[in-house]
Every structure is written in C-alpha cells, then in structure tokens.
C-alpha positions as CSV (number, residue, x, y, z in Angstrom):
1,M,-5.4,11.3,4.8
2,L,-3.4,12.9,7.3
3,R,-3.1,16.2,7.1
4,G,0.3,17.6,5.9
5,V,1.2,13.9,5.2
6,K,1.9,13.2,1.5
7,L,0.8,9.7,0.7
8,Y,3.6,9.5,-1.6
9,T,7.0,9.1,-0.1
10,K,9.4,7.7,-3.0
11,T,11.0,5.8,0.1
12,G,9.5,2.4,-1.8
13,D,10.8,3.1,-4.9
14,D,13.5,0.7,-4.7
15,G,11.3,-2.5,-4.2
16,T,11.3,-2.0,-0.5
17,T,9.1,-1.1,2.2
18,G,9.5,-0.1,6.2
19,L,8.1,-2.5,9.1
20,F,6.9,-0.4,12.2
21,G,10.0,-0.5,14.1
22,G,12.5,0.9,11.3
23,A,13.5,-2.4,9.3
24,R,13.2,-2.5,5.8
25,V,12.2,-5.6,3.8
26,K,11.6,-6.1,-0.1
27,K,8.2,-5.5,-0.9
28,A,7.7,-9.0,-2.4
29,S,8.9,-10.6,1.2
30,L,6.5,-13.2,2.7
31,R,6.1,-10.9,5.6
32,V,4.5,-8.0,3.2
33,E,2.4,-11.0,1.6
34,A,0.9,-11.6,5.0
35,Y,-0.2,-8.1,6.0
36,G,-1.0,-7.6,1.9
37,T,-2.9,-10.1,2.1
38,V,-4.7,-9.2,5.5
39,D,-5.8,-5.8,4.3
40,E,-7.5,-7.7,0.7
41,T,-9.1,-9.5,3.1
42,N,-10.5,-6.4,4.7
43,A,-11.3,-5.2,1.7
44,A,-13.7,-7.7,0.2
45,I,-15.0,-7.4,3.6
46,G,-15.8,-4.1,3.1
47,V,-17.4,-5.1,-0.7
48,A,-19.5,-7.3,0.8
49,R,-20.5,-4.8,3.4
50,A,-21.6,-2.6,0.7
51,T,-23.8,-5.1,-0.8
52,G,-26.3,-3.9,1.7
53,L,-26.2,-7.1,4.5
54,E,-28.4,-7.4,7.4
55,P,-27.9,-5.5,10.6
56,F,-26.4,-8.4,12.6
57,T,-23.9,-9.4,9.8
58,D,-22.8,-5.8,9.4
59,E,-22.3,-5.2,12.9
60,V,-20.4,-8.4,13.1
61,L,-18.1,-7.5,10.1
62,A,-17.8,-4.0,11.3
63,Q,-15.9,-5.3,14.3
64,V,-13.9,-7.3,12.2
65,Q,-12.5,-4.9,9.8
66,V,-11.2,-3.0,13.1
67,D,-9.7,-6.6,14.4
68,L,-8.0,-6.8,10.7
69,F,-6.4,-3.6,10.6
70,T,-5.1,-4.5,14.1
71,L,-3.8,-8.1,12.7
72,G,-2.0,-6.3,9.6
73,A,-0.3,-3.5,11.7
74,E,1.0,-6.7,14.2
75,L,2.2,-8.7,11.1
76,A,4.0,-5.3,9.6
77,C,6.0,-4.9,13.0
78,V,9.6,-5.9,12.9
79,P,9.3,-9.3,14.5
80,G,10.2,-9.1,18.4
81,K,8.8,-5.4,18.3
82,E,5.2,-6.1,18.7
83,S,5.1,-4.9,22.4
84,K,6.0,-1.3,21.4
85,M,3.0,-1.3,19.3
86,S,0.4,1.3,21.2
87,M,-2.6,-0.9,20.6
88,K,-4.2,-3.7,22.0
89,L,-3.5,-6.9,19.9
90,L,-5.4,-9.6,19.3
91,D,-6.3,-12.3,21.8
92,A,-8.3,-15.5,22.4
93,V,-11.0,-13.4,23.1
94,D,-11.5,-11.9,19.7
95,A,-11.5,-15.9,18.5
96,E,-14.1,-16.2,21.0
97,R,-16.2,-13.7,20.0
98,L,-16.2,-15.0,16.6
99,E,-17.2,-18.0,17.6
100,K,-20.0,-16.7,19.1
101,A,-21.5,-15.0,16.0
102,I,-20.9,-18.2,14.1
103,D,-23.1,-19.9,16.8
104,A,-25.8,-17.0,16.2
105,A,-25.2,-16.8,12.7
106,E,-26.2,-20.6,12.2
107,E,-29.6,-20.4,14.6
108,G,-32.5,-21.4,12.1
109,L,-30.0,-22.5,8.8
110,P,-30.9,-25.4,7.7
111,P,-28.8,-28.1,8.2
112,L,-26.3,-28.5,5.4
113,K,-26.3,-32.0,3.2
114,S,-23.5,-31.3,0.5
115,F,-20.8,-29.0,-0.2
116,V,-22.5,-25.4,-1.3
117,L,-20.6,-23.7,-4.1
118,P,-19.8,-19.8,-3.8
119,G,-23.0,-17.8,-4.6
120,G,-26.6,-17.6,-4.3
121,S,-27.5,-14.0,-3.8
122,A,-24.8,-11.4,-4.6
123,Q,-24.2,-10.6,-0.7
124,A,-23.4,-14.2,-0.5
125,A,-21.5,-14.3,-3.0
126,A,-19.0,-11.7,-2.1
127,L,-19.0,-13.2,1.6
128,H,-17.8,-16.0,-0.1
129,L,-15.2,-14.5,-1.8
130,A,-14.1,-12.7,1.4
131,R,-13.8,-16.2,2.8
132,T,-11.5,-17.4,0.1
133,V,-9.4,-14.4,0.4
134,A,-9.0,-14.8,4.4
135,R,-8.0,-18.4,4.2
136,R,-5.1,-17.7,1.7
137,A,-4.2,-15.1,4.4
138,E,-3.9,-17.7,7.0
139,R,-1.9,-19.9,4.9
140,I,0.5,-16.7,3.9
141,V,0.8,-16.2,7.8
142,L,1.7,-19.7,8.4
143,A,4.3,-19.7,6.1
144,L,6.1,-16.6,7.2
145,D,9.8,-17.8,7.2
146,D,11.1,-14.6,9.0
147,A,9.7,-15.5,12.4
148,P,6.2,-17.5,12.8
149,A,3.2,-15.3,13.8
150,R,1.4,-15.8,17.3
151,D,-0.8,-18.9,17.5
152,E,-3.7,-16.1,18.2
153,L,-3.5,-14.5,14.7
154,V,-3.7,-18.2,12.9
155,I,-6.5,-19.3,15.4
156,Y,-8.3,-16.1,14.4
157,L,-7.7,-15.9,10.7
158,N,-9.5,-19.3,10.6
159,R,-12.3,-18.3,12.4
160,L,-13.0,-15.8,10.5
161,S,-13.4,-17.7,7.4
162,D,-15.6,-20.0,9.3
163,L,-17.6,-17.1,10.1
164,L,-17.9,-16.0,6.6
165,F,-19.1,-19.3,5.0
166,V,-21.9,-19.2,7.8
167,L,-22.2,-15.3,7.0
168,A,-22.7,-16.2,3.5
169,R,-25.3,-18.9,4.1
170,K,-26.9,-16.6,6.4
171,A,-27.4,-13.9,3.5
172,N,-28.9,-16.7,1.4
173,A,-31.1,-17.5,3.6
174,T,-32.5,-14.1,4.7
175,L,-32.7,-13.4,1.2
176,G,-35.2,-16.1,0.5
177,V,-32.2,-17.8,-1.7
178,D,-31.1,-21.3,-1.8
179,D,-27.5,-22.3,-1.2
180,V,-26.1,-23.6,-4.2
181,P,-25.3,-27.4,-3.8
182,W,-22.3,-28.9,-5.2
183,A,-23.3,-32.3,-7.3
184,P,-20.3,-34.4,-7.7
185,R,-19.7,-34.8,-11.6
186,G,-21.2,-38.0,-12.7
187,A,-23.6,-38.3,-10.3
C-alpha cells in the first residue's frame, strides 16, 4: 500500500466507483465487470504461479501479470481518455509475444487426440482455471456497451487463454502426469 494513503475512501459506499479520468460509474457496470474479471484472471494466474511452476512458465506468467494490470488499467479509464494514461498500453507486439510462448511451450508435447478435461496435476488444474477466467474476461470485454475496447485487448485475451491451455498441458508433461482426456458419454 502507498504510504500515507488510506485503503478505504468511503467514496464507493453509494455503489459507484471512479474511473481514471474522473467519471463515476455504477460498480455493477459492464466496464467495472470487465476490469474486475481481468483482475480475477491476474489473481488466478498468481494462484497457478504459487503452485510451483517450472521456470519457463513462471517467467512467461510473471510478464503476463504485468500486462494484465496494464490492460485492466486501460479498461478502468474513461473511454477516450486512454492517451492521458502515463503508461505504454498493450499492442500487437504483446500478443505476438504470447504466440511465441505458445509455440515454445508446445514443443515436445504429444499431439492432441481428444479434448482434455481440466486437471491432471495441481499446476495444470490451476492453469486451466486461469484459462476459463481469461475466456470470461474476453467475453465481458467484447460486451462493453459504453465504448468498444481496442482490438489489441481482445486479441491479447484470446491468445492468453490459448497460452494458459498449452501451459497446463506443459505442466502435466513436465510432471509426468497425463492430460485427462474427455470421453463422450456412451462412447
């Protein structure tokens, strides 16, 4: 916490919150839901990292957590005021970095022959949970009704969920645990 700043302000006691740029919105707005779900994705990744992931995965996800904080900050900004933020926003290079990580993580993994269920190892299960939260964040960002999010944010979230899926498979492979195949009912 910042020294000298109280954690509680009481300004949200009326059910509203402030966006960067000064506007106040209802805490139940889609914009707050969007950046809150991005924050939840970040927290789920933090839980996955706490399970003891191998160094490549941990390093990739450490950068992702920084990216998600930046992405959430942009969503917490009054639409049209993003240029006033004193930070570099996500761009196409960030999604490309995730694609490179996906390619690197896939090396040596057995090809998929069926859908897989979340699980196997604790590490993979935590990464699958983070993946599902990232997908939800993507859907909510797409649903923003006050102003559409930049394409770069949607693309980043889409690549992130793909990355988390591959990292879950990599976690199982690293630990010598099989992915859990999905068998259709009656098959």
